[in-house]
C-alpha positions in Angstrom: -0.9 -22.9 1.3 1.5 -21.6 -1.3 4.5 -21.2 1.0 5.9 -23.5 3.8 6.5 -22.2 7.3 10.1 -22.0 8.5 9.7 -19.9 11.6 12.8 -18.4 13.0 13.8 -16.2 15.9 16.2 -14.2 13.7 13.4 -11.7 13.0 12.7 -11.3 16.8 13.8 -7.6 16.6 11.0 -6.9 14.1 8.5 -8.6 16.4 9.7 -6.4 19.3 9.5 -3.3 17.1 5.9 -4.0 16.0 4.8 -4.8 19.6 6.4 -1.5 20.9 4.8 0.5 18.1 1.4 -0.9 18.8 1.8 0.2 22.5 2.9 3.7 21.4 0.0 4.0 19.1 -2.6 2.8 21.5 -3.7 0.1 19.1 -5.8 -2.7 20.6 -4.3 -5.3 18.2 -1.6 -5.9 15.7 -0.1 -8.4 13.4 3.2 -9.2 11.7 3.9 -11.4 8.7 7.3 -11.9 7.0 8.2 -13.9 4.0 11.9 -14.5 3.4 13.5 -16.7 0.7 10.1 -18.1 -0.3 9.2 -19.2 3.2 7.0 -17.8 6.0 9.6 -17.0 8.7 7.5 -14.9 11.1 3.7 -14.8 11.8 2.6 -13.0 14.9 -0.8 -11.8 16.2 -1.2 -9.5 19.2 -4.1 -8.2 21.3 -7.8 -7.8 20.4 -9.8 -6.6 17.4 -11.2 -3.8 19.5 -11.3 -2.3 23.0 -14.7 -3.9 23.7 -14.9 -6.1 26.8 -15.4 -9.4 24.9 -13.5 -8.5 21.8 -12.3 -11.2 19.5 -8.6 -12.0 19.6 -6.5 -10.9 16.6 -6.1 -14.1 14.5 -4.7 -15.1 11.2 -8.1 -14.3 9.5 -8.4 -10.8 11.1 -8.7 -8.1 8.5 -7.4 -4.7 9.1 -8.3 -1.4 7.5 -5.3 -0.8 5.2 -6.0 2.9 4.4 -3.5 4.1 1.7 -1.9 0.7 1.3 -4.9 0.1 -1.0 -3.1 2.3 -3.5 -1.0 -0.8 -4.4 -4.1 -2.3 -5.8 -5.0 0.9 -7.7 -1.5 1.0 -9.1 -1.9 -2.6 -10.2 -5.1 -1.8 -12.0 -3.5 1.1 -13.7 -0.6 -1.0 -14.9 -3.1 -3.6 -16.1 -4.9 -1.0 -18.1 -1.7 0.4 -19.6 -0.4 -3.1 -20.5 -3.6 -3.8 -22.3 -3.5 -0.5 -24.2 -6.6 1.1 -22.6 -4.5 4.2 -22.1 -0.8 5.2 -22.0 1.2 6.4 -19.1 1.9 9.8 -20.6 -1.6 10.4 -21.9 -2.9 13.8 -20.8 -5.8 13.4 -18.4 -7.8 16.1 -20.3 -8.7 13.2 -22.6 -10.7 11.5 -19.9 -12.0 14.2 -17.5 -15.5 15.7 -17.9 -14.5 19.1 -16.5 -11.8 19.6 -19.1 -12.3 23.4 -19.0 -10.6 23.5 -15.5 -7.2 25.1 -15.9 -5.7 22.9 -13.1 -5.8 19.9 -15.4 -3.6 21.5 -18.0 -0.4 19.5 -18.6 -1.3 16.8 -16.1 -0.7 13.2 -17.3 -1.5 9.7 -16.0 2.2 9.5 -15.0 1.8 12.6 -12.8 -1.2 11.1 -11.0 0.6 7.8 -10.4 3.8 9.5 -9.0 2.2 12.3 -6.8 3.7 14.9 -9.1 0.4 16.3 -10.5 0.2 19.4 -8.4 -3.6 19.1 -7.9 -5.2 19.9 -4.6 -8.5 21.1 -3.2 -8.4 24.6 -1.8 -11.6 26.3 -0.5 -13.7 23.6 -2.2 -12.0 24.2 -5.6 -9.5 22.2 -7.6 -6.3 24.2 -8.0 -2.8 23.6 -9.1 -0.1 24.3 -6.5 2.9 23.7 -8.9 3.5 22.9 -12.5 3.0 19.2 -13.2 6.2 17.2 -12.8 8.2 19.9 -11.1 7.6 18.9 -7.5 5.9 16.3 -5.3 3.0 16.4 -2.9 0.8 13.7 -1.4 -2.7 14.8 -2.3 -6.0 13.1 -2.7 -7.4 14.2 -6.1 -5.2 11.9 -8.0 -6.8 8.8 -6.6 -10.3 9.8 -7.5 -9.1 10.7 -11.0 -7.2 7.4 -11.5 -10.1 5.2 -10.4 -12.5 7.1 -12.6 -10.2 6.9 -15.6 -9.6 3.2 -15.1 -13.3 2.5 -15.0 -14.1 4.8 -17.9 -11.5 3.2 -20.2 -11.6 -0.5 -19.3 -15.2 -0.8 -18.4 -14.1 -2.4 -15.1 -13.6 -1.0 -11.7 -10.4 -1.3 -9.7 -12.1 -4.0 -7.6 -13.2 -5.8 -10.7 -9.7 -6.0 -12.2 -8.1 -7.0 -8.9 -10.7 -9.7 -8.3 -10.5 -11.1 -11.8 -6.7 -11.0 -12.1 -5.6 -11.9 -8.6 -8.2 -12.5 -5.9 -10.1 -15.3 -7.6 -7.2 -17.1 -9.3 -5.1 -17.3 -6.1 -8.1 -17.9 -3.9 -7.8 -15.0 -1.5 -10.5 -15.1 1.2 -9.6 -12.1 3.3 -9.0 -9.3 0.8 -12.1 -7.2 0.2 -13.8 -3.8 0.1 -16.3 -3.7 2.9 -19.5 -1.8 3.1 -19.0 0.2 6.3 -22.6 -0.4 7.4 -22.1 -4.2 7.1 -18.9 -5.1 8.9 -18.4 -8.8 9.8 -16.7 -10.5 12.8 -13.2 -10.8 11.2 -12.9 -7.0 10.9 -10.7 -5.2 13.4 -12.4 -2.1 14.7 -10.4 1.0 13.7 -9.6 3.0 16.7 -9.6 6.7 16.0 -10.1 10.2 17.4 -13.8 11.1 17.0 -12.9 14.5 15.4 -10.3 13.1 13.0 -10.9 15.0 9.7 -9.5 12.4 7.4 -11.8 9.5 8.4 -14.4 8.7 5.8 -17.0 5.9 5.6 -18.4 4.5 2.4 -20.5 1.6 1.1 -19.0 1.8 -2.4 -17.1 -1.4 -3.0 -15.6 -0.7 -6.5 -12.1 0.0 -5.2 -12.3 3.8 -5.2 -13.1 4.2 -1.5 -11.0 4.0 1.6 -12.7 0.9 2.9 -10.3 -2.0 2.0 -9.7 -4.6 4.6 -7.0 -7.3 4.3 -5.5 -10.0 6.6 -1.8 -9.8 7.3 -1.2 -13.0 5.5 -2.9 -12.0 2.3 -1.3 -8.6 2.2 2.1 -10.3 2.5 1.1 -12.7 -0.3 0.1 -9.7 -2.4 3.5 -8.3 -1.8 5.1 -11.7 -2.6 3.3 -11.8 -6.0 5.0 -8.5 -6.7 8.4 -9.8 -5.4 8.1 -12.8 -7.8 7.1 -10.4 -10.7 3.7 -12.0 -11.2 4.7 -15.7 -10.7 2.4 -17.8 -8.6 2.7 -21.5 -7.9 5.3 -21.8 -10.6 3.2 -20.2 -13.3 3.3 -16.6 -14.7 -0.1 -15.6 -13.4 0.4 -11.8 -14.1 2.5 -10.6 -17.0 5.9 -9.6 -15.7 5.7 -6.2 -17.4 2.7 -5.2 -15.3 4.5 -5.7 -12.0 7.8 -4.2 -13.3 5.9 -1.1 -14.4 4.2 -0.7 -11.1 7.2 -1.2 -8.9 10.0 0.7 -10.8 10.6 4.4 -10.6 8.2 6.3 -12.9 8.7 9.8 -11.6 8.9 12.1 -14.6 12.1 13.8 -13.6 14.0 11.4 -11.3 16.9 14.0 -10.9 14.7 16.2 -8.8 15.3 15.9 -5.0 11.9 14.5 -4.3 10.4 11.2 -3.3 10.3 8.6 -6.1 7.3 6.5 -7.0 6.3 3.6 -9.1 2.6 3.3 -9.6 1.8 4.9 -6.2 4.4 2.7 -4.5 7.2 4.5 -2.8 10.4 3.2 -4.4 13.8 3.6 -2.7 16.3 5.7 -4.5 18.1 8.2 -2.3 16.9 9.6 1.0 14.7 12.7 1.1 12.9 14.5 3.9 9.5 12.7 3.5 11.1 9.3 2.6 9.2 6.5 4.3 11.8 3.8 3.6 14.7 3.2 6.0 18.1 4.6 5.4 19.8 1.3 5.1 17.1 -0.4 3.0 18.7 -0.9 -0.5 17.7 0.9 -3.7 14.9 -0.8 -5.6 12.9 -1.7 -2.5 9.4 -0.5 -2.5 6.7 0.2 0.2 3.4 1.6 1.0 2.2 3.0 4.4 -1.3 3.7 5.4 -2.8 6.2 7.9 -3.7 3.1 10.0 0.1 2.6 10.3 -0.3 -0.6 8.3 2.8 -1.1 6.1 3.8 -3.4 3.2 7.6 -3.5 2.5 9.2 -5.5 -0.3 13.0 -5.8 -0.5 13.9 -7.6 -3.7 17.7 -7.6 -2.9 17.0 -9.7 0.2 14.0 -11.6 -1.2 11.9 -10.4 1.7 8.3 -9.2 2.2 7.3 -7.7 5.5 3.8 -6.6 6.6 2.8 -4.9 9.9 -0.8 -4.3 10.8 -2.4 -2.0 13.4 -5.9 -0.9 14.0 -5.1 2.7 15.0 -6.2 5.4 12.6 -3.8 8.4 12.9 -1.3 8.4 15.8 -0.9 9.3 19.4 0.6 12.6 20.6 4.4 12.3 20.4 4.4 9.4 18.0 6.8 10.1 15.1 5.4 8.0 12.3 8.2 8.7 9.8 10.9 7.7 12.3 8.9 4.6 13.2 8.3 3.4 9.7 11.9 4.0 8.7 13.1 2.1 11.7 10.7 -0.7 10.9 12.3 -1.0 7.4 15.9 -0.8 8.7 15.1 -3.5 11.3 13.6 -5.9 8.7 16.6 -5.4 6.5 19.1 -5.9 9.3 17.4 -9.2 10.3 17.2 -10.4 6.7 20.9 -9.9 6.2 21.6 -11.6 9.5 19.4 -14.5 8.4 21.2 -14.8 5.1 24.6 -14.8 6.8 23.6 -17.8 8.9 22.8 -20.0 5.9 
Protein backbone atom coordinates (compact mmCIF):
# COMPACT_ATOMS: atom_id res chain seq x y z
CA UNK A 1 0.00 0.00 0.00
CA UNK A 2 1.28 3.44 -0.97
CA UNK A 3 0.18 5.16 2.27
CA UNK A 4 0.39 4.09 5.90
CA UNK A 5 -2.59 4.04 8.24
CA UNK A 6 -2.72 6.58 11.05
CA UNK A 7 -6.31 6.25 12.14
CA UNK A 8 -7.61 9.05 14.32
CA UNK A 9 -10.89 9.97 15.99
CA UNK A 10 -10.37 13.61 15.06
CA UNK A 11 -12.47 13.01 11.91
CA UNK A 12 -15.28 11.43 13.92
CA UNK A 13 -17.65 14.27 12.98
CA UNK A 14 -17.22 13.36 9.30
CA UNK A 15 -17.93 9.72 10.12
CA UNK A 16 -21.15 10.77 11.88
CA UNK A 17 -22.10 13.06 8.99
CA UNK A 18 -21.78 10.28 6.41
CA UNK A 19 -23.68 7.79 8.55
CA UNK A 20 -26.55 10.26 9.06
CA UNK A 21 -26.62 11.11 5.34
CA UNK A 22 -26.83 7.42 4.46
CA UNK A 23 -29.88 7.09 6.72
CA UNK A 24 -31.56 10.18 5.25
CA UNK A 25 -30.97 8.89 1.73
CA UNK A 26 -32.20 5.37 2.37
CA UNK A 27 -28.90 3.93 1.24
CA UNK A 28 -28.27 0.29 2.16
CA UNK A 29 -24.54 0.87 2.45
CA UNK A 30 -21.88 3.57 2.54
CA UNK A 31 -18.15 4.16 2.86
CA UNK A 32 -15.82 6.92 3.99
CA UNK A 33 -12.13 7.27 3.21
CA UNK A 34 -9.93 10.22 4.22
CA UNK A 35 -6.26 10.89 3.49
CA UNK A 36 -4.59 13.68 5.49
CA UNK A 37 -0.95 14.70 5.48
CA UNK A 38 -0.04 11.66 3.36
CA UNK A 39 -1.62 9.13 5.72
CA UNK A 40 -4.92 7.27 5.78
CA UNK A 41 -6.67 8.76 8.80
CA UNK A 42 -10.21 7.41 8.39
CA UNK A 43 -11.56 4.31 6.65
CA UNK A 44 -15.13 3.24 7.43
CA UNK A 45 -17.62 0.89 5.79
CA UNK A 46 -21.31 0.73 6.69
CA UNK A 47 -24.22 -1.58 5.93
CA UNK A 48 -24.83 -3.91 3.02
CA UNK A 49 -24.25 -3.78 -0.75
CA UNK A 50 -27.99 -4.10 -1.33
CA UNK A 51 -31.30 -4.56 0.46
CA UNK A 52 -31.38 -8.27 -0.39
CA UNK A 53 -31.75 -10.68 2.53
CA UNK A 54 -28.27 -12.19 2.30
CA UNK A 55 -26.50 -9.16 0.82
CA UNK A 56 -22.73 -8.85 1.08
CA UNK A 57 -21.38 -6.43 3.68
CA UNK A 58 -19.84 -3.23 2.34
CA UNK A 59 -16.08 -3.85 2.48
CA UNK A 60 -12.84 -2.24 1.38
CA UNK A 61 -13.19 -3.83 -2.07
CA UNK A 62 -16.85 -2.81 -2.56
CA UNK A 63 -17.27 -0.74 -5.72
CA UNK A 64 -19.90 1.98 -5.92
CA UNK A 65 -21.51 3.54 -8.98
CA UNK A 66 -19.84 6.97 -9.01
CA UNK A 67 -22.18 8.70 -11.53
CA UNK A 68 -20.86 12.19 -12.40
CA UNK A 69 -17.68 11.77 -10.35
CA UNK A 70 -16.51 9.86 -13.44
CA UNK A 71 -16.07 13.29 -15.04
CA UNK A 72 -12.78 13.60 -13.14
CA UNK A 73 -11.47 10.82 -15.39
CA UNK A 74 -12.86 12.45 -18.54
CA UNK A 75 -11.26 15.75 -17.49
CA UNK A 76 -7.97 13.95 -16.99
CA UNK A 77 -8.16 12.41 -20.47
CA UNK A 78 -8.88 15.84 -21.95
CA UNK A 79 -5.90 17.35 -20.13
CA UNK A 80 -3.73 14.48 -21.37
CA UNK A 81 -4.86 15.15 -24.94
CA UNK A 82 -4.19 18.88 -24.68
CA UNK A 83 -0.79 18.35 -23.03
CA UNK A 84 0.17 16.04 -25.89
CA UNK A 85 -1.07 18.53 -28.52
CA UNK A 86 -3.94 16.48 -29.94
CA UNK A 87 -6.08 19.61 -29.64
CA UNK A 88 -6.03 22.93 -27.80
CA UNK A 89 -8.32 24.11 -25.06
CA UNK A 90 -9.71 26.97 -27.13
CA UNK A 91 -10.17 25.00 -30.35
CA UNK A 92 -13.71 25.41 -31.75
CA UNK A 93 -15.58 22.13 -31.62
CA UNK A 94 -16.74 22.71 -35.21
CA UNK A 95 -13.37 21.24 -36.18
CA UNK A 96 -14.34 17.90 -34.70
CA UNK A 97 -18.12 17.43 -34.94
CA UNK A 98 -19.75 15.65 -37.84
CA UNK A 99 -22.92 17.75 -37.79
CA UNK A 100 -21.03 20.99 -38.22
CA UNK A 101 -24.04 22.58 -39.91
CA UNK A 102 -25.92 22.81 -36.61
CA UNK A 103 -26.06 26.43 -35.49
CA UNK A 104 -25.94 25.45 -31.80
CA UNK A 105 -22.26 24.52 -32.19
CA UNK A 106 -21.29 27.99 -33.39
CA UNK A 107 -18.75 29.62 -31.08
CA UNK A 108 -18.46 26.62 -28.73
CA UNK A 109 -14.91 25.62 -27.78
CA UNK A 110 -13.32 22.75 -25.87
CA UNK A 111 -12.99 25.11 -22.89
CA UNK A 112 -16.74 25.73 -22.91
CA UNK A 113 -17.43 21.97 -22.84
CA UNK A 114 -15.04 21.45 -19.92
CA UNK A 115 -16.45 24.29 -17.79
CA UNK A 116 -20.21 23.86 -18.37
CA UNK A 117 -20.34 27.21 -20.19
CA UNK A 118 -21.20 25.81 -23.65
CA UNK A 119 -24.92 26.59 -23.62
CA UNK A 120 -25.88 23.36 -25.37
CA UNK A 121 -28.95 21.39 -24.34
CA UNK A 122 -31.45 18.95 -25.79
CA UNK A 123 -34.97 20.36 -26.21
CA UNK A 124 -37.74 18.37 -27.91
CA UNK A 125 -35.12 15.94 -29.19
CA UNK A 126 -33.02 18.66 -30.84
CA UNK A 127 -29.70 20.23 -29.91
CA UNK A 128 -30.20 23.92 -29.16
CA UNK A 129 -28.27 26.77 -27.58
CA UNK A 130 -29.79 28.31 -24.46
CA UNK A 131 -27.21 31.11 -24.15
CA UNK A 132 -24.15 32.44 -25.95
CA UNK A 133 -21.09 30.27 -25.18
CA UNK A 134 -19.10 31.59 -22.22
CA UNK A 135 -21.78 33.98 -21.00
CA UNK A 136 -23.48 31.73 -18.45
CA UNK A 137 -23.28 28.32 -16.79
CA UNK A 138 -25.55 25.26 -16.86
CA UNK A 139 -25.00 21.63 -15.95
CA UNK A 140 -26.03 19.84 -19.16
CA UNK A 141 -25.29 16.45 -20.72
CA UNK A 142 -24.29 17.12 -24.36
CA UNK A 143 -20.82 18.32 -23.39
CA UNK A 144 -19.79 14.91 -22.03
CA UNK A 145 -20.78 13.05 -25.19
CA UNK A 146 -18.93 15.61 -27.28
CA UNK A 147 -15.79 15.51 -25.13
CA UNK A 148 -15.48 11.72 -25.11
CA UNK A 149 -16.07 11.62 -28.87
CA UNK A 150 -13.49 14.34 -29.58
CA UNK A 151 -10.90 12.66 -27.32
CA UNK A 152 -11.35 9.36 -29.15
CA UNK A 153 -11.33 11.00 -32.59
CA UNK A 154 -8.12 12.98 -32.00
CA UNK A 155 -6.03 10.61 -29.87
CA UNK A 156 -7.22 7.29 -31.27
CA UNK A 157 -7.80 6.19 -27.67
CA UNK A 158 -10.94 6.18 -25.58
CA UNK A 159 -11.15 7.85 -22.18
CA UNK A 160 -10.92 4.39 -20.60
CA UNK A 161 -7.83 3.55 -22.69
CA UNK A 162 -6.04 6.72 -21.56
CA UNK A 163 -6.91 6.32 -17.89
CA UNK A 164 -5.92 2.65 -17.87
CA UNK A 165 -2.62 3.26 -19.66
CA UNK A 166 -1.61 6.35 -17.68
CA UNK A 167 -2.93 5.51 -14.20
CA UNK A 168 -4.80 2.26 -13.56
CA UNK A 169 -2.08 -0.09 -14.80
CA UNK A 170 0.99 1.83 -13.52
CA UNK A 171 -0.39 2.22 -9.99
CA UNK A 172 -2.04 -1.19 -9.88
CA UNK A 173 -5.65 -0.23 -9.23
CA UNK A 174 -7.88 -3.30 -8.96
CA UNK A 175 -11.25 -1.73 -8.18
CA UNK A 176 -11.60 1.04 -10.75
CA UNK A 177 -13.48 0.01 -13.88
CA UNK A 178 -16.31 0.55 -16.30
CA UNK A 179 -18.77 -2.31 -15.85
CA UNK A 180 -20.98 -3.92 -18.45
CA UNK A 181 -24.32 -3.51 -16.71
CA UNK A 182 -25.42 -7.00 -17.80
CA UNK A 183 -22.30 -8.50 -16.18
CA UNK A 184 -22.06 -7.15 -12.61
CA UNK A 185 -19.80 -9.00 -10.17
CA UNK A 186 -20.00 -9.64 -6.44
CA UNK A 187 -18.05 -6.54 -5.38
CA UNK A 188 -20.57 -4.18 -7.01
CA UNK A 189 -22.94 -2.35 -4.68
CA UNK A 190 -26.48 -2.47 -6.02
CA UNK A 191 -27.66 1.02 -6.90
CA UNK A 192 -30.92 1.72 -5.10
CA UNK A 193 -33.18 3.93 -7.18
CA UNK A 194 -36.76 4.86 -7.88
CA UNK A 195 -38.07 2.68 -10.72
CA UNK A 196 -39.29 5.68 -12.70
CA UNK A 197 -36.15 7.80 -12.27
CA UNK A 198 -35.69 9.42 -15.72
CA UNK A 199 -31.94 9.92 -15.37
CA UNK A 200 -30.93 6.30 -14.84
CA UNK A 201 -29.31 4.68 -17.86
CA UNK A 202 -27.66 1.33 -18.39
CA UNK A 203 -24.94 0.56 -20.89
CA UNK A 204 -22.49 -2.19 -21.79
CA UNK A 205 -20.09 0.28 -23.42
CA UNK A 206 -16.85 0.31 -21.43
CA UNK A 207 -14.87 3.01 -23.26
CA UNK A 208 -15.37 5.63 -20.57
CA UNK A 209 -18.19 7.47 -22.31
CA UNK A 210 -21.04 5.87 -20.36
CA UNK A 211 -22.42 6.32 -16.88
CA UNK A 212 -21.27 2.90 -15.69
CA UNK A 213 -18.08 3.51 -13.73
CA UNK A 214 -17.62 1.69 -10.43
CA UNK A 215 -14.80 2.44 -7.98
CA UNK A 216 -13.94 1.49 -4.40
CA UNK A 217 -13.72 4.23 -1.77
CA UNK A 218 -10.00 3.59 -1.35
CA UNK A 219 -9.15 3.87 -5.03
CA UNK A 220 -11.30 6.95 -5.54
CA UNK A 221 -9.43 8.57 -2.65
CA UNK A 222 -6.09 7.54 -4.15
CA UNK A 223 -7.18 9.00 -7.49
CA UNK A 224 -7.83 12.25 -5.61
CA UNK A 225 -4.48 11.89 -3.86
CA UNK A 226 -2.70 11.60 -7.23
CA UNK A 227 -4.24 14.98 -8.06
CA UNK A 228 -3.34 16.46 -4.68
CA UNK A 229 0.28 15.42 -5.25
CA UNK A 230 0.15 16.91 -8.77
CA UNK A 231 0.92 13.64 -10.51
CA UNK A 232 3.53 12.24 -8.11
CA UNK A 233 3.18 8.61 -7.09
CA UNK A 234 5.56 6.68 -4.86
CA UNK A 235 8.14 9.45 -5.04
CA UNK A 236 8.12 9.61 -8.84
CA UNK A 237 6.43 12.01 -11.24
CA UNK A 238 4.03 9.51 -12.80
CA UNK A 239 1.87 12.11 -14.56
CA UNK A 240 3.24 15.43 -15.87
CA UNK A 241 2.43 18.12 -13.31
CA UNK A 242 0.96 20.33 -16.03
CA UNK A 243 -1.81 17.80 -16.76
CA UNK A 244 -3.04 17.85 -13.17
CA UNK A 245 -2.66 21.61 -12.77
CA UNK A 246 -4.62 22.17 -15.97
CA UNK A 247 -7.45 19.93 -14.82
CA UNK A 248 -7.78 21.29 -11.29
CA UNK A 249 -7.34 25.04 -11.74
CA UNK A 250 -10.08 27.46 -12.82
CA UNK A 251 -10.55 27.32 -16.59
CA UNK A 252 -13.88 29.16 -16.82
CA UNK A 253 -13.59 31.58 -19.78
CA UNK A 254 -14.80 34.67 -17.90
CA UNK A 255 -14.04 34.11 -14.20
CA UNK A 256 -15.52 37.51 -13.30
CA UNK A 257 -19.04 36.27 -14.03
CA UNK A 258 -21.06 35.34 -10.91
CA UNK A 259 -21.26 31.65 -11.86
CA UNK A 260 -19.77 28.38 -10.63
CA UNK A 261 -16.13 27.93 -11.56
CA UNK A 262 -14.71 24.78 -13.09
CA UNK A 263 -11.40 23.24 -13.97
CA UNK A 264 -11.68 20.33 -16.37
CA UNK A 265 -15.19 19.40 -15.16
CA UNK A 266 -14.05 19.62 -11.52
CA UNK A 267 -15.87 22.24 -9.44
CA UNK A 268 -13.14 24.58 -8.16
CA UNK A 269 -13.73 26.76 -5.10
CA UNK A 270 -13.56 30.47 -5.79
CA UNK A 271 -16.39 32.43 -4.23
CA UNK A 272 -19.81 31.15 -3.18
CA UNK A 273 -22.69 31.05 -5.66
CA UNK A 274 -26.20 29.63 -5.60
CA UNK A 275 -25.39 26.19 -7.01
CA UNK A 276 -21.98 25.90 -5.40
CA UNK A 277 -21.36 22.38 -4.09
CA UNK A 278 -18.32 23.17 -1.95
CA UNK A 279 -18.76 24.29 1.66
CA UNK A 280 -18.63 27.95 2.60
CA UNK A 281 -15.60 27.56 4.87
CA UNK A 282 -13.63 25.34 2.48
CA UNK A 283 -10.71 27.45 1.18
CA UNK A 284 -10.21 28.71 -2.36
CA UNK A 285 -8.38 26.34 -4.66
CA UNK A 286 -10.13 23.27 -3.28
CA UNK A 287 -11.87 21.11 -5.86
CA UNK A 288 -14.63 18.52 -5.84
CA UNK A 289 -17.01 16.37 -7.83
CA UNK A 290 -20.40 15.09 -6.71
CA UNK A 291 -22.37 12.31 -8.38
CA UNK A 292 -26.10 11.64 -8.60
CA UNK A 293 -25.45 8.62 -6.37
CA UNK A 294 -24.37 11.20 -3.75
CA UNK A 295 -20.79 9.94 -4.04
CA UNK A 296 -18.30 12.78 -3.54
CA UNK A 297 -14.57 13.33 -3.98
CA UNK A 298 -13.18 16.45 -2.27
CA UNK A 299 -9.57 17.65 -2.40
CA UNK A 300 -8.40 20.50 -0.14
CA UNK A 301 -4.77 21.28 -1.07
CA UNK A 302 -4.41 23.93 1.65
CA UNK A 303 -4.97 21.26 4.31
CA UNK A 304 -3.38 18.38 2.37
CA UNK A 305 -6.58 16.37 2.61
CA UNK A 306 -8.63 14.11 0.32
CA UNK A 307 -12.07 12.95 1.42
CA UNK A 308 -14.35 10.43 -0.28
CA UNK A 309 -17.86 9.45 0.69
CA UNK A 310 -19.75 6.66 -1.09
CA UNK A 311 -23.46 5.78 -1.09
CA UNK A 312 -25.50 3.41 -3.25
CA UNK A 313 -28.59 5.60 -3.54
CA UNK A 314 -29.34 7.04 -6.99
CA UNK A 315 -31.15 10.35 -6.57
CA UNK A 316 -32.44 11.30 -3.14
CA UNK A 317 -35.33 10.86 -0.76
CA UNK A 318 -38.11 13.38 -0.34
CA UNK A 319 -36.97 16.27 1.85
CA UNK A 320 -33.27 15.54 1.38
CA UNK A 321 -31.40 18.77 0.52
CA UNK A 322 -28.39 17.46 -1.39
CA UNK A 323 -26.72 20.86 -1.82
CA UNK A 324 -26.93 21.64 1.88
CA UNK A 325 -25.69 18.13 2.69
CA UNK A 326 -22.66 18.22 0.40
CA UNK A 327 -21.65 21.70 1.54
CA UNK A 328 -21.95 20.56 5.13
CA UNK A 329 -19.82 17.50 4.34
CA UNK A 330 -17.04 19.73 2.96
CA UNK A 331 -17.21 22.14 5.88
CA UNK A 332 -17.02 19.25 8.35
CA UNK A 333 -14.00 17.72 6.59
CA UNK A 334 -12.27 21.11 6.63
CA UNK A 335 -13.08 21.76 10.30
CA UNK A 336 -11.69 18.37 11.29
CA UNK A 337 -8.55 18.79 9.19
CA UNK A 338 -7.81 22.14 10.85
CA UNK A 339 -8.44 20.61 14.27
CA UNK A 340 -6.08 17.75 13.43
CA UNK A 341 -3.34 20.12 12.24
CA UNK A 342 -3.67 22.17 15.43
CA UNK A 343 -2.95 19.13 17.61
CA UNK A 344 0.37 18.38 15.92
